[in-house]
Each structure stands twice: as structure tokens, then as C-alpha cells.
Residue frames relative to the residue before (quaternion, step in Angstrom):
aa qw qx qy qz dx dy dz
M 1.0000 0.0000 0.0000 0.0000 0.00 0.00 0.00
H 0.1164 -0.7944 0.5955 0.0283 3.52 -0.95 0.93
Y 0.2934 -0.7633 0.5546 0.1540 3.53 -1.05 0.81
W 0.7601 0.2416 -0.1311 0.5888 3.55 1.29 -0.08
A 0.2440 -0.7620 0.5829 0.1419 3.59 -1.05 0.72
S 0.0511 0.8060 -0.5833 0.0866 3.56 0.07 1.31
A 0.7282 -0.3980 0.3120 0.4627 3.56 -1.30 -0.06
V 0.6042 0.5607 -0.3575 0.4391 3.61 1.08 -0.65
E 0.6895 0.4641 -0.2809 0.4800 3.60 0.80 -0.99
T 0.6174 0.5555 -0.3435 0.4384 3.56 1.03 -0.76
R 0.6574 0.4907 -0.3110 0.4799 3.60 0.97 -0.80
L 0.6569 0.5320 -0.3107 0.4346 3.59 1.00 -0.80
C 0.7774 0.3309 -0.1784 0.5043 3.60 1.05 -0.66
A 0.3090 0.7743 -0.5025 0.2289 3.60 1.23 0.22
G 0.8405 0.1812 -0.1565 0.4861 3.56 -0.91 0.99
Q 0.6236 0.5439 -0.3334 0.4518 3.61 1.25 0.03
E 0.4829 -0.5659 0.5506 0.3786 3.51 -1.41 -0.02
V 0.0214 -0.7876 0.6157 -0.0094 3.55 -0.98 0.92
A 0.2262 -0.7450 0.6068 0.1603 3.54 -1.28 0.35
L 0.0822 -0.7693 0.6332 0.0203 3.51 -1.20 0.68
T 0.1397 -0.7733 0.6097 0.1041 3.55 -1.01 0.75
G 0.4993 0.6076 -0.4977 0.3659 3.52 -1.01 0.90
A 0.1359 -0.8111 0.5656 0.0617 3.56 -1.20 0.44
G 0.5276 0.6243 -0.4155 0.3991 3.57 1.25 0.23
N 0.7464 -0.3965 0.2788 0.4560 3.56 -1.28 -0.05
S 0.6342 0.5212 -0.3522 0.4495 3.62 0.97 -0.69
A 0.6282 0.5108 -0.3323 0.4837 3.59 1.05 -0.68
G 0.6523 0.5185 -0.3142 0.4549 3.59 0.93 -0.85
Q 0.6516 0.5036 -0.3114 0.4742 3.58 0.97 -0.81
A 0.6399 0.5146 -0.3247 0.4694 3.59 1.01 -0.77
V 0.6298 0.5336 -0.3318 0.4567 3.60 0.98 -0.81
V 0.6704 0.4902 -0.2985 0.4702 3.57 0.83 -0.97
F 0.6567 0.5225 -0.2992 0.4541 3.58 0.96 -0.87
L 0.7319 0.4437 -0.2353 0.4605 3.59 0.84 -0.99
A 0.6081 0.6313 -0.3527 0.3275 3.58 0.96 -0.87
G 0.6454 0.5456 -0.3236 0.4255 3.58 1.06 -0.62
K 0.7421 0.4050 -0.2095 0.4913 3.58 1.24 -0.35
V 0.7187 0.4597 -0.2535 0.4558 3.58 1.07 -0.65
K 0.5949 -0.5662 0.4433 0.3591 3.54 -1.31 0.43
K 0.7821 -0.0792 0.1197 0.6064 3.57 0.89 -1.03
L 0.0952 -0.7800 0.6165 0.0499 3.55 -1.05 0.80
W 0.1800 -0.7632 0.6162 0.0737 3.53 -0.79 1.11
M 0.1349 -0.7857 0.6016 0.0510 3.58 -0.63 1.15
V 0.1520 -0.8150 0.5583 0.0318 3.54 -0.36 1.31
V 0.0293 -0.8145 0.5750 -0.0715 3.55 -0.55 1.29
R 0.3789 -0.7486 0.4990 0.2170 3.58 -0.68 1.06
G 0.6835 0.5123 -0.2821 0.4369 3.59 1.06 -0.71
K 0.6888 -0.5067 0.3556 0.3772 3.53 -1.39 0.07
R 0.8172 -0.0446 0.0795 0.5690 3.58 1.03 -0.75
L 0.5720 -0.6109 0.4360 0.3310 3.53 -1.16 0.65
E 0.5760 0.6351 -0.3676 0.3601 3.58 1.07 -0.69
D 0.6195 0.5664 -0.3399 0.4242 3.59 1.16 -0.49
T 0.8277 0.2413 -0.0685 0.5020 3.59 1.10 -0.63
M 0.7516 0.3729 -0.1828 0.5126 3.60 1.23 -0.23
S 0.5635 -0.6072 0.4512 0.3320 3.54 -1.17 0.67
R 0.6143 -0.5984 0.3893 0.3362 3.55 -1.09 0.83
Y 0.6519 0.5265 -0.3412 0.4259 3.63 0.88 -0.82
L 0.6545 0.4902 -0.3193 0.4790 3.61 1.05 -0.68
I 0.6162 0.5403 -0.3456 0.4571 3.59 0.98 -0.79
D 0.6668 0.5010 -0.3022 0.4616 3.58 0.90 -0.91
R 0.6526 0.5053 -0.3201 0.4651 3.59 0.96 -0.80
I 0.6571 0.5089 -0.3120 0.4603 3.59 0.94 -0.86
K 0.6600 0.5158 -0.3124 0.4481 3.60 0.91 -0.86
A 0.6721 0.4967 -0.2913 0.4655 3.60 1.17 -0.52
L 0.5832 0.5858 -0.3712 0.4230 3.60 1.25 -0.18
P 0.3563 -0.7893 0.4564 0.2043 3.62 -0.43 1.16
N 0.7243 0.4317 -0.2501 0.4759 3.62 1.13 -0.47
V 0.6024 0.5334 -0.3609 0.4715 3.59 1.26 0.32
E 0.0593 -0.7735 0.6303 0.0291 3.53 -0.96 0.92
V 0.2304 -0.7710 0.5846 0.1031 3.55 -0.73 1.14
L 0.1263 -0.7937 0.5947 0.0224 3.55 -0.71 1.15
T 0.1138 -0.8122 0.5704 0.0453 3.59 -0.18 1.25
R 0.8068 0.2250 -0.2129 0.5031 3.54 -1.33 0.47
T 0.5391 0.5992 -0.3787 0.4549 3.55 1.11 0.83
E 0.0622 -0.8003 0.5959 0.0244 3.56 -1.09 0.72
I 0.5450 -0.5968 0.4816 0.3389 3.53 -1.22 0.59
C 0.0561 -0.8190 0.5706 0.0250 3.59 -0.89 0.87
G 0.8368 -0.0401 -0.0096 0.5459 3.61 1.17 0.08
F 0.1976 -0.7346 0.6384 0.1170 3.48 -1.37 0.49
E 0.0873 -0.7772 0.6210 0.0518 3.56 -1.10 0.70
G 0.2254 0.7683 -0.5769 0.1614 3.54 -1.06 0.74
A 0.2454 -0.7451 0.5987 0.1619 3.51 -1.34 -0.09
E 0.8582 0.1032 -0.0937 0.4940 3.52 -1.18 0.71
G 0.7208 -0.4753 0.2422 0.4425 3.56 0.94 0.93
S 0.6357 0.5119 -0.3276 0.4759 3.57 1.25 0.25
L 0.4064 -0.7036 0.5320 0.2383 3.57 -0.87 0.98
Q 0.1038 -0.8104 0.5753 0.0389 3.57 -0.94 0.91
R 0.8085 0.0277 0.0168 0.5876 3.58 1.06 -0.74
V 0.1644 -0.7475 0.6347 0.1064 3.53 -1.29 0.58
R 0.1987 -0.7638 0.6052 0.1043 3.54 -1.06 0.87
W 0.0129 0.7800 -0.6257 -0.0024 3.54 -1.04 0.79
K 0.2420 -0.7718 0.5797 0.0981 3.52 -1.26 0.58
N 0.4276 -0.6644 0.5539 0.2625 3.53 -1.04 0.87
R 0.4348 -0.7385 0.4592 0.2341 3.58 -0.73 1.05
D 0.6827 0.4778 -0.2915 0.4698 3.61 1.17 -0.43
T 0.7919 0.3152 -0.1480 0.5017 3.58 0.92 -0.92
A 0.3437 -0.7511 0.4720 0.3082 3.59 1.30 -0.42
E 0.3968 0.7081 -0.4863 0.3237 3.60 1.25 0.27
E 0.2225 -0.7792 0.5771 0.1009 3.56 -0.89 1.03
T 0.1318 -0.7641 0.6290 0.0550 3.52 -1.18 0.75
V 0.1287 -0.7614 0.6306 0.0773 3.56 -1.05 0.79
R 0.0237 -0.7973 0.6027 -0.0213 3.57 -0.85 1.01
D 0.4672 -0.6248 0.5456 0.3061 3.53 -1.22 0.61
V 0.1282 0.7828 -0.5825 0.1774 3.52 -0.27 1.34
G 0.2626 -0.8099 0.5105 0.1200 3.56 -0.73 1.06
M 0.7856 0.1561 -0.1041 0.5896 3.59 1.21 -0.35
F 0.1345 -0.7823 0.6073 0.0335 3.52 -1.09 0.85
F 0.1438 -0.7917 0.5916 0.0502 3.56 -0.90 0.98
L 0.1920 -0.7670 0.6067 0.0822 3.54 -0.89 1.02
S 0.0755 0.8103 -0.5707 0.1095 3.54 -0.42 1.22
S 0.6216 0.4760 -0.3622 0.5058 3.54 0.84 1.02
A 0.7227 -0.3422 0.3181 0.5093 3.52 -1.28 -0.27
P 0.6214 -0.5644 0.3729 0.3953 3.61 -1.02 0.65
I 0.1615 -0.7613 0.6220 0.0863 3.52 -1.10 0.81
P 0.5414 -0.5926 0.4546 0.3860 3.59 -1.07 0.49
I 0.3279 -0.7372 0.5591 0.1910 3.58 -0.93 0.89
P 0.3641 -0.7479 0.5132 0.2116 3.58 -0.56 1.17
T 0.1571 -0.7711 0.6093 0.0975 3.56 -1.05 0.71
G 0.7067 0.4854 -0.3304 0.3948 3.51 -1.24 0.43
């Protein structure tokens, strides 16, 4: 889990699928920064829409990124891995309770702390 998306983290996740949670301007900046290097970026947003918490210019930039998918009304519900390495992330839609599991090697937390599910 990473709390910051610097050039070091960007090199570590180049060409991979990554997930990021958050919906503020810092999350938007991290998405724009990471998207140019990663295969796919899943932006997990607990709220209904980015417009409530993020500047319009960042929303427009994110919507123009073909490898970014914004998942609103969604929350992280689990992590899976082995030997200290993240392999998969699970998230759940807050309205439908549908869970999704994706092969994700890096996770970025760009919001207020969330409880980390175990088990």
C-alpha cells in the first residue's frame, strides 16, 4: 500500500494494473500522474460523483484517460497476496453489493484512512 505516487512508485508499477482510492484533488493528481505509466488504473470512489470533491480540470483530465476507470459508490473490501506482496484487490459496489476481484499489484491510498479488511 502506498500513500504517495512518486517517480519511484511509478517505475515499480509500470505496465501493471493498479488501484487507487480517493476522490479529492490529491487523488486526481495521482491518477493523472500514474495513468501515463500503468496498463490500467481503477479509481475507487466511495461517493456518488467526483464533482462533489474534486476540481473540474482534474475531472476532465481523468475522463480523457483511456486506461482509467472510475468506480463510484464503491469501497475496498479486501486484499489478497502472499509473502508480503499484493496480488489482488476486492471492491464492492455500495448500491448493488456486487463484488469484483482484480489482479492488482499496487494499491494507492489517497484519502482519509479506511479500515483495512482482513481475512
